[in-house]
N, C-alpha and C positions, 0 to 999 in steps of 0.2 A: 652092387650094380644098380639096384633099384634107387638107392639114395642119390647116386650120380645123376640118374635121369630126373629125379625130383629137383635137384639143384639146378640142372640145366633148364628145366621148365620154368622154374621161378625166375632165373636170370633172363630168360627170353621174354617172359611176361613183363618183367620190370623194364627191359629195353623198349618194348613196344609201347608201354604206357608212357615212358619218358619221351619218346618220339612224338606221340600223339599230343601230349601236354605242350611240348615245344612248338608244334605247328599251330596250335590254336592261339598261342600268345603272339606269334610272329606274323600271323595273317591279318594284320590290321590294314584296312584300305585307306585310313586317314592318318595324317601326321600333323605336326604343328604347322608345317608349310602349306597344308591344304587350305586353311582358312586365314592365313597370315595377311593376305592383301584385302580382306573384307573388313569393313568398318561399319559401325552403327550410323544410321542416317534417318532423318525425319522423312517419312513417306506419305504423310497426309493425315487423314482422320484418326489414325490409330494413336497419335500422340495427344489427342484431345480427350483423354481418359477412356478411350476405347468404346464408348457407347454411341451408337448411331441412332439418330431419331428418324431420319427419313432418307430416301434414296430415289432419285429421279433420273431417267435416261431420256436423252433427246431422241424421239422416234425417227427423225430424219438422219441422224448421225449416231450410230450405236457406239462410237468411240468416245463420245462426249456424255458425261453424266455429272450430276451434282450430289453431294453427300452432306447432310446436315448432322452435326454432332449434338449430343445432349448438353454440352456446355455452351452452346450458342453459336458456334462457328459453322460456316458453310464453305465447302471445298469443291473445286471444279477440276475435272480432268478432261483432257482432249485426246489422250493416248491409252484408253482402256484401263486406267488405274495405275500406270507405271509411275506417273508423278502427278502431284496435286498442287493447286495454287489456292490460297485463301480468297 
């Protein structure tokens, strides 16, 4: 009788562990469709080797600022950094 209880306990523990293992692998919030519509794009100073030399904000318009890169380029944004123009 004692061995039957031991076998049932081992089986129950195995089933619980198997269920826990299964739920952790199935609970992914992301799939390949999550990022499928995204593509890489040039957003401004980051593509000029990523080093910023200077940064200036227009005091009259906080949405407009200029970014100088270490490679010599100057970029301007008028929409708080969403897009830049050289």
